mmCIF file of the N, C-alpha and C atoms, coordinates in Angstrom:
data_MODEL
# 
_entry.id   MODEL 
# 
loop_
_atom_site.group_PDB 
_atom_site.id 
_atom_site.type_symbol 
_atom_site.label_atom_id 
_atom_site.label_alt_id 
_atom_site.label_comp_id 
_atom_site.label_asym_id 
_atom_site.label_entity_id 
_atom_site.label_seq_id 
_atom_site.pdbx_PDB_ins_code 
_atom_site.Cartn_x 
_atom_site.Cartn_y 
_atom_site.Cartn_z 
_atom_site.occupancy 
_atom_site.B_iso_or_equiv 
_atom_site.pdbx_formal_charge 
_atom_site.auth_seq_id 
_atom_site.auth_comp_id 
_atom_site.auth_asym_id 
_atom_site.auth_atom_id 
_atom_site.pdbx_PDB_model_num 
ATOM 1   N N  . UNK A 1 1  ? 11.028  3.526   -9.397  1.00 0.00 ? 1  UNK A N  1 
ATOM 2   C CA . UNK A 1 1  ? 10.126  2.347   -9.351  1.00 0.00 ? 1  UNK A CA 1 
ATOM 3   C C  . UNK A 1 1  ? 8.775   2.683   -8.945  1.00 0.00 ? 1  UNK A C  1 
ATOM 4   N N  . UNK A 1 2  ? 7.726   2.364   -9.685  1.00 0.00 ? 2  UNK A N  1 
ATOM 5   C CA . UNK A 1 2  ? 6.262   2.664   -9.273  1.00 0.00 ? 2  UNK A CA 1 
ATOM 6   C C  . UNK A 1 2  ? 5.613   1.444   -9.307  1.00 0.00 ? 2  UNK A C  1 
ATOM 7   N N  . UNK A 1 3  ? 4.592   1.326   -8.419  1.00 0.00 ? 3  UNK A N  1 
ATOM 8   C CA . UNK A 1 3  ? 3.691   0.045   -8.241  1.00 0.00 ? 3  UNK A CA 1 
ATOM 9   C C  . UNK A 1 3  ? 2.423   0.421   -8.990  1.00 0.00 ? 3  UNK A C  1 
ATOM 10  N N  . UNK A 1 4  ? 1.788   -0.562  -9.669  1.00 0.00 ? 4  UNK A N  1 
ATOM 11  C CA . UNK A 1 4  ? 0.521   -0.347  -10.238 1.00 0.00 ? 4  UNK A CA 1 
ATOM 12  C C  . UNK A 1 4  ? -0.472  -0.970  -9.184  1.00 0.00 ? 4  UNK A C  1 
ATOM 13  N N  . UNK A 1 5  ? -1.254  -0.040  -8.611  1.00 0.00 ? 5  UNK A N  1 
ATOM 14  C CA . UNK A 1 5  ? -2.267  -0.397  -7.690  1.00 0.00 ? 5  UNK A CA 1 
ATOM 15  C C  . UNK A 1 5  ? -3.519  -0.429  -8.081  1.00 0.00 ? 5  UNK A C  1 
ATOM 16  N N  . UNK A 1 6  ? -4.310  -1.575  -7.784  1.00 0.00 ? 6  UNK A N  1 
ATOM 17  C CA . UNK A 1 6  ? -5.744  -1.564  -8.339  1.00 0.00 ? 6  UNK A CA 1 
ATOM 18  C C  . UNK A 1 6  ? -6.597  -0.589  -7.605  1.00 0.00 ? 6  UNK A C  1 
ATOM 19  N N  . UNK A 1 7  ? -7.358  0.098   -8.241  1.00 0.00 ? 7  UNK A N  1 
ATOM 20  C CA . UNK A 1 7  ? -8.433  0.996   -7.516  1.00 0.00 ? 7  UNK A CA 1 
ATOM 21  C C  . UNK A 1 7  ? -9.390  0.169   -6.595  1.00 0.00 ? 7  UNK A C  1 
ATOM 22  N N  . UNK A 1 8  ? -10.132 1.000   -5.688  1.00 0.00 ? 8  UNK A N  1 
ATOM 23  C CA . UNK A 1 8  ? -11.018 0.381   -4.838  1.00 0.00 ? 8  UNK A CA 1 
ATOM 24  C C  . UNK A 1 8  ? -12.297 -0.113  -5.641  1.00 0.00 ? 8  UNK A C  1 
ATOM 25  N N  . UNK A 1 9  ? -12.542 0.226   -6.808  1.00 0.00 ? 9  UNK A N  1 
ATOM 26  C CA . UNK A 1 9  ? -13.664 -0.253  -7.450  1.00 0.00 ? 9  UNK A CA 1 
ATOM 27  C C  . UNK A 1 9  ? -13.379 -1.542  -8.267  1.00 0.00 ? 9  UNK A C  1 
ATOM 28  N N  . UNK A 1 10 ? -12.106 -1.955  -8.174  1.00 0.00 ? 10 UNK A N  1 
ATOM 29  C CA . UNK A 1 10 ? -11.595 -3.158  -8.865  1.00 0.00 ? 10 UNK A CA 1 
ATOM 30  C C  . UNK A 1 10 ? -12.120 -4.368  -8.055  1.00 0.00 ? 10 UNK A C  1 
ATOM 31  N N  . UNK A 1 11 ? -12.259 -5.599  -8.774  1.00 0.00 ? 11 UNK A N  1 
ATOM 32  C CA . UNK A 1 11 ? -12.656 -6.791  -8.175  1.00 0.00 ? 11 UNK A CA 1 
ATOM 33  C C  . UNK A 1 11 ? -11.870 -7.172  -6.893  1.00 0.00 ? 11 UNK A C  1 
ATOM 34  N N  . UNK A 1 12 ? -10.479 -7.077  -7.084  1.00 0.00 ? 12 UNK A N  1 
ATOM 35  C CA . UNK A 1 12 ? -9.504  -7.295  -5.988  1.00 0.00 ? 12 UNK A CA 1 
ATOM 36  C C  . UNK A 1 12 ? -8.869  -6.119  -5.630  1.00 0.00 ? 12 UNK A C  1 
ATOM 37  N N  . UNK A 1 13 ? -9.249  -5.155  -5.038  1.00 0.00 ? 13 UNK A N  1 
ATOM 38  C CA . UNK A 1 13 ? -8.577  -3.856  -4.924  1.00 0.00 ? 13 UNK A CA 1 
ATOM 39  C C  . UNK A 1 13 ? -7.366  -3.844  -3.974  1.00 0.00 ? 13 UNK A C  1 
ATOM 40  N N  . UNK A 1 14 ? -6.441  -2.926  -4.244  1.00 0.00 ? 14 UNK A N  1 
ATOM 41  C CA . UNK A 1 14 ? -5.286  -2.835  -3.371  1.00 0.00 ? 14 UNK A CA 1 
ATOM 42  C C  . UNK A 1 14 ? -5.443  -1.733  -2.363  1.00 0.00 ? 14 UNK A C  1 
ATOM 43  N N  . UNK A 1 15 ? -6.607  -1.024  -2.535  1.00 0.00 ? 15 UNK A N  1 
ATOM 44  C CA . UNK A 1 15 ? -6.901  0.145   -1.690  1.00 0.00 ? 15 UNK A CA 1 
ATOM 45  C C  . UNK A 1 15 ? -8.337  -0.189  -1.021  1.00 0.00 ? 15 UNK A C  1 
ATOM 46  N N  . UNK A 1 16 ? -8.533  0.285   0.250   1.00 0.00 ? 16 UNK A N  1 
ATOM 47  C CA . UNK A 1 16 ? -9.970  0.309   0.832   1.00 0.00 ? 16 UNK A CA 1 
ATOM 48  C C  . UNK A 1 16 ? -10.535 1.635   1.138   1.00 0.00 ? 16 UNK A C  1 
ATOM 49  N N  . UNK A 1 17 ? -11.607 1.864   0.782   1.00 0.00 ? 17 UNK A N  1 
ATOM 50  C CA . UNK A 1 17 ? -12.214 3.265   1.173   1.00 0.00 ? 17 UNK A CA 1 
ATOM 51  C C  . UNK A 1 17 ? -12.579 3.391   2.671   1.00 0.00 ? 17 UNK A C  1 
ATOM 52  N N  . UNK A 1 18 ? -11.987 4.472   3.198   1.00 0.00 ? 18 UNK A N  1 
ATOM 53  C CA . UNK A 1 18 ? -12.219 4.741   4.618   1.00 0.00 ? 18 UNK A CA 1 
ATOM 54  C C  . UNK A 1 18 ? -13.348 5.729   4.737   1.00 0.00 ? 18 UNK A C  1 
ATOM 55  N N  . UNK A 1 19 ? -13.461 6.715   3.860   1.00 0.00 ? 19 UNK A N  1 
ATOM 56  C CA . UNK A 1 19 ? -14.594 7.717   4.052   1.00 0.00 ? 19 UNK A CA 1 
ATOM 57  C C  . UNK A 1 19 ? -14.044 9.120   4.195   1.00 0.00 ? 19 UNK A C  1 
ATOM 58  N N  . UNK A 1 20 ? -14.931 10.005  4.470   1.00 0.00 ? 20 UNK A N  1 
ATOM 59  C CA . UNK A 1 20 ? -14.593 11.434  4.928   1.00 0.00 ? 20 UNK A CA 1 
ATOM 60  C C  . UNK A 1 20 ? -15.721 11.826  5.795   1.00 0.00 ? 20 UNK A C  1 
ATOM 61  N N  . UNK A 1 21 ? -15.247 12.769  6.771   1.00 0.00 ? 21 UNK A N  1 
ATOM 62  C CA . UNK A 1 21 ? -16.086 13.401  7.739   1.00 0.00 ? 21 UNK A CA 1 
ATOM 63  C C  . UNK A 1 21 ? -16.543 14.673  7.403   1.00 0.00 ? 21 UNK A C  1 
ATOM 64  N N  . UNK A 1 22 ? -17.708 15.005  7.798   1.00 0.00 ? 22 UNK A N  1 
ATOM 65  C CA . UNK A 1 22 ? -18.151 16.509  7.684   1.00 0.00 ? 22 UNK A CA 1 
ATOM 66  C C  . UNK A 1 22 ? -18.127 17.121  9.068   1.00 0.00 ? 22 UNK A C  1 
ATOM 67  N N  . UNK A 1 23 ? -17.512 18.334  9.069   1.00 0.00 ? 23 UNK A N  1 
ATOM 68  C CA . UNK A 1 23 ? -17.517 19.247  10.246  1.00 0.00 ? 23 UNK A CA 1 
ATOM 69  C C  . UNK A 1 23 ? -18.913 19.747  10.438  1.00 0.00 ? 23 UNK A C  1 
ATOM 70  N N  . UNK A 1 24 ? -19.648 19.416  11.544  1.00 0.00 ? 24 UNK A N  1 
ATOM 71  C CA . UNK A 1 24 ? -20.958 19.798  11.722  1.00 0.00 ? 24 UNK A CA 1 
ATOM 72  C C  . UNK A 1 24 ? -21.160 21.270  11.924  1.00 0.00 ? 24 UNK A C  1 
ATOM 73  N N  . UNK A 1 25 ? -20.103 21.998  12.464  1.00 0.00 ? 25 UNK A N  1 
ATOM 74  C CA . UNK A 1 25 ? -20.208 23.452  12.722  1.00 0.00 ? 25 UNK A CA 1 
ATOM 75  C C  . UNK A 1 25 ? -20.004 24.226  11.387  1.00 0.00 ? 25 UNK A C  1 
ATOM 76  N N  . UNK A 1 26 ? -19.061 23.847  10.565  1.00 0.00 ? 26 UNK A N  1 
ATOM 77  C CA . UNK A 1 26 ? -18.712 24.567  9.383   1.00 0.00 ? 26 UNK A CA 1 
ATOM 78  C C  . UNK A 1 26 ? -19.307 23.972  8.102   1.00 0.00 ? 26 UNK A C  1 
ATOM 79  N N  . UNK A 1 27 ? -19.619 22.665  8.085   1.00 0.00 ? 27 UNK A N  1 
ATOM 80  C CA . UNK A 1 27 ? -20.095 22.044  6.910   1.00 0.00 ? 27 UNK A CA 1 
ATOM 81  C C  . UNK A 1 27 ? -19.020 21.659  5.823   1.00 0.00 ? 27 UNK A C  1 
ATOM 82  N N  . UNK A 1 28 ? -17.751 21.785  6.319   1.00 0.00 ? 28 UNK A N  1 
ATOM 83  C CA . UNK A 1 28 ? -16.646 21.436  5.440   1.00 0.00 ? 28 UNK A CA 1 
ATOM 84  C C  . UNK A 1 28 ? -16.344 19.965  5.586   1.00 0.00 ? 28 UNK A C  1 
ATOM 85  N N  . UNK A 1 29 ? -15.908 19.451  4.432   1.00 0.00 ? 29 UNK A N  1 
ATOM 86  C CA . UNK A 1 29 ? -15.744 17.994  4.370   1.00 0.00 ? 29 UNK A CA 1 
ATOM 87  C C  . UNK A 1 29 ? -14.117 17.726  4.210   1.00 0.00 ? 29 UNK A C  1 
ATOM 88  N N  . UNK A 1 30 ? -13.797 16.713  4.988   1.00 0.00 ? 30 UNK A N  1 
ATOM 89  C CA . UNK A 1 30 ? -12.342 16.275  4.799   1.00 0.00 ? 30 UNK A CA 1 
ATOM 90  C C  . UNK A 1 30 ? -12.142 15.533  3.426   1.00 0.00 ? 30 UNK A C  1 
ATOM 91  N N  . UNK A 1 31 ? -10.932 15.571  3.126   1.00 0.00 ? 31 UNK A N  1 
ATOM 92  C CA . UNK A 1 31 ? -10.557 14.769  1.921   1.00 0.00 ? 31 UNK A CA 1 
ATOM 93  C C  . UNK A 1 31 ? -10.898 13.295  1.983   1.00 0.00 ? 31 UNK A C  1 
ATOM 94  N N  . UNK A 1 32 ? -11.349 12.770  0.905   1.00 0.00 ? 32 UNK A N  1 
ATOM 95  C CA . UNK A 1 32 ? -11.743 11.273  0.951   1.00 0.00 ? 32 UNK A CA 1 
ATOM 96  C C  . UNK A 1 32 ? -10.394 10.584  1.364   1.00 0.00 ? 32 UNK A C  1 
ATOM 97  N N  . UNK A 1 33 ? -10.608 9.520   2.061   1.00 0.00 ? 33 UNK A N  1 
ATOM 98  C CA . UNK A 1 33 ? -9.432  8.755   2.560   1.00 0.00 ? 33 UNK A CA 1 
ATOM 99  C C  . UNK A 1 33 ? -9.565  7.310   2.270   1.00 0.00 ? 33 UNK A C  1 
ATOM 100 N N  . UNK A 1 34 ? -8.353  6.769   1.787   1.00 0.00 ? 34 UNK A N  1 
ATOM 101 C CA . UNK A 1 34 ? -8.178  5.322   1.449   1.00 0.00 ? 34 UNK A CA 1 
ATOM 102 C C  . UNK A 1 34 ? -6.972  4.808   2.131   1.00 0.00 ? 34 UNK A C  1 
ATOM 103 N N  . UNK A 1 35 ? -7.029  3.386   2.480   1.00 0.00 ? 35 UNK A N  1 
ATOM 104 C CA . UNK A 1 35 ? -5.826  2.769   2.974   1.00 0.00 ? 35 UNK A CA 1 
ATOM 105 C C  . UNK A 1 35 ? -5.395  1.695   2.050   1.00 0.00 ? 35 UNK A C  1 
ATOM 106 N N  . UNK A 1 36 ? -4.218  1.424   2.133   1.00 0.00 ? 36 UNK A N  1 
ATOM 107 C CA . UNK A 1 36 ? -3.738  0.267   1.186   1.00 0.00 ? 36 UNK A CA 1 
ATOM 108 C C  . UNK A 1 36 ? -4.061  -1.065  2.019   1.00 0.00 ? 36 UNK A C  1 
ATOM 109 N N  . UNK A 1 37 ? -4.319  -2.067  1.278   1.00 0.00 ? 37 UNK A N  1 
ATOM 110 C CA . UNK A 1 37 ? -4.405  -3.467  1.750   1.00 0.00 ? 37 UNK A CA 1 
ATOM 111 C C  . UNK A 1 37 ? -3.108  -4.024  1.898   1.00 0.00 ? 37 UNK A C  1 
ATOM 112 N N  . UNK A 1 38 ? -2.975  -5.210  2.543   1.00 0.00 ? 38 UNK A N  1 
ATOM 113 C CA . UNK A 1 38 ? -1.599  -5.781  2.626   1.00 0.00 ? 38 UNK A CA 1 
ATOM 114 C C  . UNK A 1 38 ? -1.015  -6.083  1.298   1.00 0.00 ? 38 UNK A C  1 
ATOM 115 N N  . UNK A 1 39 ? -1.908  -6.442  0.419   1.00 0.00 ? 39 UNK A N  1 
ATOM 116 C CA . UNK A 1 39 ? -1.313  -6.870  -1.073  1.00 0.00 ? 39 UNK A CA 1 
ATOM 117 C C  . UNK A 1 39 ? -0.761  -5.384  -1.643  1.00 0.00 ? 39 UNK A C  1 
ATOM 118 N N  . UNK A 1 40 ? -1.571  -4.388  -1.496  1.00 0.00 ? 40 UNK A N  1 
ATOM 119 C CA . UNK A 1 40 ? -1.033  -3.099  -2.094  1.00 0.00 ? 40 UNK A CA 1 
ATOM 120 C C  . UNK A 1 40 ? 0.384   -2.668  -1.352  1.00 0.00 ? 40 UNK A C  1 
ATOM 121 N N  . UNK A 1 41 ? 0.256   -2.887  -0.065  1.00 0.00 ? 41 UNK A N  1 
ATOM 122 C CA . UNK A 1 41 ? 1.430   -2.427  0.620   1.00 0.00 ? 41 UNK A CA 1 
ATOM 123 C C  . UNK A 1 41 ? 2.710   -3.202  0.358   1.00 0.00 ? 41 UNK A C  1 
ATOM 124 N N  . UNK A 1 42 ? 2.427   -4.556  0.073   1.00 0.00 ? 42 UNK A N  1 
ATOM 125 C CA . UNK A 1 42 ? 3.578   -5.476  -0.354  1.00 0.00 ? 42 UNK A CA 1 
ATOM 126 C C  . UNK A 1 42 ? 4.031   -4.964  -1.709  1.00 0.00 ? 42 UNK A C  1 
ATOM 127 N N  . UNK A 1 43 ? 3.176   -4.493  -2.577  1.00 0.00 ? 43 UNK A N  1 
ATOM 128 C CA . UNK A 1 43 ? 3.585   -4.018  -4.008  1.00 0.00 ? 43 UNK A CA 1 
ATOM 129 C C  . UNK A 1 43 ? 4.400   -2.747  -3.875  1.00 0.00 ? 43 UNK A C  1 
ATOM 130 N N  . UNK A 1 44 ? 4.065   -1.897  -2.995  1.00 0.00 ? 44 UNK A N  1 
ATOM 131 C CA . UNK A 1 44 ? 4.767   -0.630  -2.677  1.00 0.00 ? 44 UNK A CA 1 
ATOM 132 C C  . UNK A 1 44 ? 6.243   -1.039  -2.101  1.00 0.00 ? 44 UNK A C  1 
ATOM 133 N N  . UNK A 1 45 ? 6.234   -1.863  -1.249  1.00 0.00 ? 45 UNK A N  1 
ATOM 134 C CA . UNK A 1 45 ? 7.495   -2.278  -0.513  1.00 0.00 ? 45 UNK A CA 1 
ATOM 135 C C  . UNK A 1 45 ? 8.405   -3.038  -1.507  1.00 0.00 ? 45 UNK A C  1 
ATOM 136 N N  . UNK A 1 46 ? 7.836   -3.898  -2.479  1.00 0.00 ? 46 UNK A N  1 
ATOM 137 C CA . UNK A 1 46 ? 8.667   -4.554  -3.432  1.00 0.00 ? 46 UNK A CA 1 
ATOM 138 C C  . UNK A 1 46 ? 9.441   -3.476  -4.100  1.00 0.00 ? 46 UNK A C  1 
ATOM 139 N N  . UNK A 1 47 ? 9.054   -2.417  -4.451  1.00 0.00 ? 47 UNK A N  1 
ATOM 140 C CA . UNK A 1 47 ? 9.708   -1.431  -5.219  1.00 0.00 ? 47 UNK A CA 1 
ATOM 141 C C  . UNK A 1 47 ? 10.444  -0.379  -4.427  1.00 0.00 ? 47 UNK A C  1 
ATOM 142 N N  . UNK A 1 48 ? 10.805  -0.668  -3.260  1.00 0.00 ? 48 UNK A N  1 
ATOM 143 C CA . UNK A 1 48 ? 11.478  0.308   -2.417  1.00 0.00 ? 48 UNK A CA 1 
ATOM 144 C C  . UNK A 1 48 ? 12.936  0.479   -3.075  1.00 0.00 ? 48 UNK A C  1 
ATOM 145 N N  . UNK A 1 49 ? 13.304  1.800   -3.277  1.00 0.00 ? 49 UNK A N  1 
ATOM 146 C CA . UNK A 1 49 ? 14.546  2.128   -3.904  1.00 0.00 ? 49 UNK A CA 1 
ATOM 147 C C  . UNK A 1 49 ? 15.624  2.342   -2.936  1.00 0.00 ? 49 UNK A C  1 
ATOM 148 N N  . UNK A 1 50 ? 15.368  2.928   -1.806  1.00 0.00 ? 50 UNK A N  1 
ATOM 149 C CA . UNK A 1 50 ? 16.383  3.183   -0.798  1.00 0.00 ? 50 UNK A CA 1 
ATOM 150 C C  . UNK A 1 50 ? 15.924  2.564   0.618   1.00 0.00 ? 50 UNK A C  1 
ATOM 151 N N  . UNK A 1 51 ? 16.640  1.517   0.942   1.00 0.00 ? 51 UNK A N  1 
ATOM 152 C CA . UNK A 1 51 ? 16.281  0.849   2.118   1.00 0.00 ? 51 UNK A CA 1 
ATOM 153 C C  . UNK A 1 51 ? 17.502  0.358   2.867   1.00 0.00 ? 51 UNK A C  1 
ATOM 154 N N  . UNK A 1 52 ? 17.776  0.853   3.997   1.00 0.00 ? 52 UNK A N  1 
ATOM 155 C CA . UNK A 1 52 ? 19.026  0.478   4.643   1.00 0.00 ? 52 UNK A CA 1 
ATOM 156 C C  . UNK A 1 52 ? 18.784  -0.817  5.493   1.00 0.00 ? 52 UNK A C  1 
ATOM 157 N N  . UNK A 1 53 ? 19.274  -1.960  5.156   1.00 0.00 ? 53 UNK A N  1 
ATOM 158 C CA . UNK A 1 53 ? 18.996  -3.155  5.785   1.00 0.00 ? 53 UNK A CA 1 
ATOM 159 C C  . UNK A 1 53 ? 19.529  -3.201  7.314   1.00 0.00 ? 53 UNK A C  1 
ATOM 160 N N  . UNK A 1 54 ? 20.444  -2.273  7.580   1.00 0.00 ? 54 UNK A N  1 
ATOM 161 C CA . UNK A 1 54 ? 21.102  -2.117  8.972   1.00 0.00 ? 54 UNK A CA 1 
ATOM 162 C C  . UNK A 1 54 ? 20.168  -1.326  9.905   1.00 0.00 ? 54 UNK A C  1 
ATOM 163 N N  . UNK A 1 55 ? 19.248  -0.600  9.251   1.00 0.00 ? 55 UNK A N  1 
ATOM 164 C CA . UNK A 1 55 ? 18.474  0.310   10.116  1.00 0.00 ? 55 UNK A CA 1 
ATOM 165 C C  . UNK A 1 55 ? 16.975  -0.347  10.115  1.00 0.00 ? 55 UNK A C  1 
ATOM 166 N N  . UNK A 1 56 ? 16.641  -1.150  8.971   1.00 0.00 ? 56 UNK A N  1 
ATOM 167 C CA . UNK A 1 56 ? 15.230  -1.531  8.907   1.00 0.00 ? 56 UNK A CA 1 
ATOM 168 C C  . UNK A 1 56 ? 15.251  -2.994  8.815   1.00 0.00 ? 56 UNK A C  1 
ATOM 169 N N  . UNK A 1 57 ? 14.658  -3.756  9.764   1.00 0.00 ? 57 UNK A N  1 
ATOM 170 C CA . UNK A 1 57 ? 14.490  -5.235  9.527   1.00 0.00 ? 57 UNK A CA 1 
ATOM 171 C C  . UNK A 1 57 ? 13.181  -5.710  8.684   1.00 0.00 ? 57 UNK A C  1 
ATOM 172 N N  . UNK A 1 58 ? 13.427  -5.484  7.421   1.00 0.00 ? 58 UNK A N  1 
ATOM 173 C CA . UNK A 1 58 ? 12.279  -5.628  6.561   1.00 0.00 ? 58 UNK A CA 1 
ATOM 174 C C  . UNK A 1 58 ? 11.948  -7.103  6.413   1.00 0.00 ? 58 UNK A C  1 
ATOM 175 N N  . UNK A 1 59 ? 12.803  -8.101  6.878   1.00 0.00 ? 59 UNK A N  1 
ATOM 176 C CA . UNK A 1 59 ? 12.397  -9.548  6.800   1.00 0.00 ? 59 UNK A CA 1 
ATOM 177 C C  . UNK A 1 59 ? 11.257  -9.993  7.816   1.00 0.00 ? 59 UNK A C  1 
ATOM 178 N N  . UNK A 1 60 ? 11.021  -9.045  8.649   1.00 0.00 ? 60 UNK A N  1 
ATOM 179 C CA . UNK A 1 60 ? 9.885   -9.263  9.719   1.00 0.00 ? 60 UNK A CA 1 
ATOM 180 C C  . UNK A 1 60 ? 8.505   -8.785  9.082   1.00 0.00 ? 60 UNK A C  1 
ATOM 181 N N  . UNK A 1 61 ? 8.517   -7.884  7.967   1.00 0.00 ? 61 UNK A N  1 
ATOM 182 C CA . UNK A 1 61 ? 7.409   -7.423  7.440   1.00 0.00 ? 61 UNK A CA 1 
ATOM 183 C C  . UNK A 1 61 ? 6.434   -8.390  6.901   1.00 0.00 ? 61 UNK A C  1 
ATOM 184 N N  . UNK A 1 62 ? 5.234   -8.346  7.144   1.00 0.00 ? 62 UNK A N  1 
ATOM 185 C CA . UNK A 1 62 ? 4.244   -9.357  6.508   1.00 0.00 ? 62 UNK A CA 1 
ATOM 186 C C  . UNK A 1 62 ? 4.096   -8.943  5.132   1.00 0.00 ? 62 UNK A C  1 
ATOM 187 N N  . UNK A 1 63 ? 3.896   -10.117 4.296   1.00 0.00 ? 63 UNK A N  1 
ATOM 188 C CA . UNK A 1 63 ? 3.633   -10.012 2.851   1.00 0.00 ? 63 UNK A CA 1 
ATOM 189 C C  . UNK A 1 63 ? 2.446   -10.651 2.502   1.00 0.00 ? 63 UNK A C  1 
ATOM 190 N N  . UNK A 1 64 ? 1.786   -10.197 1.478   1.00 0.00 ? 64 UNK A N  1 
ATOM 191 C CA . UNK A 1 64 ? 0.827   -10.984 0.792   1.00 0.00 ? 64 UNK A CA 1 
ATOM 192 C C  . UNK A 1 64 ? 0.753   -10.416 -0.768  1.00 0.00 ? 64 UNK A C  1 
ATOM 193 N N  . UNK A 1 65 ? 0.565   -11.384 -1.606  1.00 0.00 ? 65 UNK A N  1 
ATOM 194 C CA . UNK A 1 65 ? 0.687   -10.994 -3.061  1.00 0.00 ? 65 UNK A CA 1 
ATOM 195 C C  . UNK A 1 65 ? -0.174  -11.906 -3.883  1.00 0.00 ? 65 UNK A C  1 
ATOM 196 N N  . UNK A 1 66 ? -0.481  -11.541 -5.082  1.00 0.00 ? 66 UNK A N  1 
ATOM 197 C CA . UNK A 1 66 ? -1.129  -12.386 -6.047  1.00 0.00 ? 66 UNK A CA 1 
ATOM 198 C C  . UNK A 1 66 ? 0.015   -12.393 -7.186  1.00 0.00 ? 66 UNK A C  1 
ATOM 199 N N  . UNK A 1 67 ? 0.279   -13.795 -7.406  1.00 0.00 ? 67 UNK A N  1 
ATOM 200 C CA . UNK A 1 67 ? 1.188   -14.032 -8.474  1.00 0.00 ? 67 UNK A CA 1 
ATOM 201 C C  . UNK A 1 67 ? 2.720   -14.120 -7.927  1.00 0.00 ? 67 UNK A C  1 
ATOM 202 N N  . UNK A 1 68 ? 3.565   -14.043 -8.824  1.00 0.00 ? 68 UNK A N  1 
ATOM 203 C CA . UNK A 1 68 ? 5.062   -14.282 -8.453  1.00 0.00 ? 68 UNK A CA 1 
ATOM 204 C C  . UNK A 1 68 ? 5.657   -13.044 -7.839  1.00 0.00 ? 68 UNK A C  1 
ATOM 205 N N  . UNK A 1 69 ? 6.668   -13.211 -7.133  1.00 0.00 ? 69 UNK A N  1 
ATOM 206 C CA . UNK A 1 69 ? 7.430   -12.195 -6.634  1.00 0.00 ? 69 UNK A CA 1 
ATOM 207 C C  . UNK A 1 69 ? 8.327   -11.579 -7.633  1.00 0.00 ? 69 UNK A C  1 
ATOM 208 N N  . UNK A 1 70 ? 8.218   -10.200 -7.998  1.00 0.00 ? 70 UNK A N  1 
ATOM 209 C CA . UNK A 1 70 ? 9.059   -9.609  -8.938  1.00 0.00 ? 70 UNK A CA 1 
ATOM 210 C C  . UNK A 1 70 ? 10.567  -9.716  -8.583  1.00 0.00 ? 70 UNK A C  1 
ATOM 211 N N  . UNK A 1 71 ? 11.395  -9.830  -9.742  1.00 0.00 ? 71 UNK A N  1 
ATOM 212 C CA . UNK A 1 71 ? 12.855  -10.034 -9.544  1.00 0.00 ? 71 UNK A CA 1 
ATOM 213 C C  . UNK A 1 71 ? 13.544  -8.834  -8.772  1.00 0.00 ? 71 UNK A C  1 
ATOM 214 N N  . UNK A 1 72 ? 12.847  -7.663  -8.838  1.00 0.00 ? 72 UNK A N  1 
ATOM 215 C CA . UNK A 1 72 ? 13.338  -6.434  -8.196  1.00 0.00 ? 72 UNK A CA 1 
ATOM 216 C C  . UNK A 1 72 ? 12.978  -6.178  -6.705  1.00 0.00 ? 72 UNK A C  1 
ATOM 217 N N  . UNK A 1 73 ? 12.130  -7.186  -6.218  1.00 0.00 ? 73 UNK A N  1 
ATOM 218 C CA . UNK A 1 73 ? 11.694  -6.972  -4.812  1.00 0.00 ? 73 UNK A CA 1 
ATOM 219 C C  . UNK A 1 73 ? 12.878  -6.954  -3.915  1.00 0.00 ? 73 UNK A C  1 
ATOM 220 N N  . UNK A 1 74 ? 12.506  -6.186  -2.691  1.00 0.00 ? 74 UNK A N  1 
ATOM 221 C CA . UNK A 1 74 ? 13.537  -6.298  -1.667  1.00 0.00 ? 74 UNK A CA 1 
ATOM 222 C C  . UNK A 1 74 ? 13.538  -7.597  -0.872  1.00 0.00 ? 74 UNK A C  1 
ATOM 223 N N  . UNK A 1 75 ? 12.309  -8.353  -1.159  1.00 0.00 ? 75 UNK A N  1 
ATOM 224 C CA . UNK A 1 75 ? 12.297  -9.670  -0.502  1.00 0.00 ? 75 UNK A CA 1 
ATOM 225 C C  . UNK A 1 75 ? 12.980  -10.898 -1.122  1.00 0.00 ? 75 UNK A C  1 
ATOM 226 N N  . UNK A 1 76 ? 13.436  -10.606 -2.317  1.00 0.00 ? 76 UNK A N  1 
ATOM 227 C CA . UNK A 1 76 ? 14.108  -11.642 -3.179  1.00 0.00 ? 76 UNK A CA 1 
ATOM 228 C C  . UNK A 1 76 ? 15.406  -12.182 -2.401  1.00 0.00 ? 76 UNK A C  1 
ATOM 229 N N  . UNK A 1 77 ? 15.660  -13.357 -2.248  1.00 0.00 ? 77 UNK A N  1 
ATOM 230 C CA . UNK A 1 77 ? 16.880  -13.847 -1.451  1.00 0.00 ? 77 UNK A CA 1 
ATOM 231 C C  . UNK A 1 77 ? 17.975  -14.148 -2.527  1.00 0.00 ? 77 UNK A C  1 
# 
């Protein structure tokens, strides 16, 4: 299962740009970094393939989404 995540340049992105740092001594730059928003994280969690409900209490996870919950979501009751 794969989630389609909107890029950070999209009007309503699922990722936020964090940036990268330059090492002042060597001039090397770290890899560009992005974090998922709650909507993006919910999309990824919807498509979880292997989740042991006896080990993970996913009912406590916060959710945020645009549109309807997909029928394959782990949050469907």
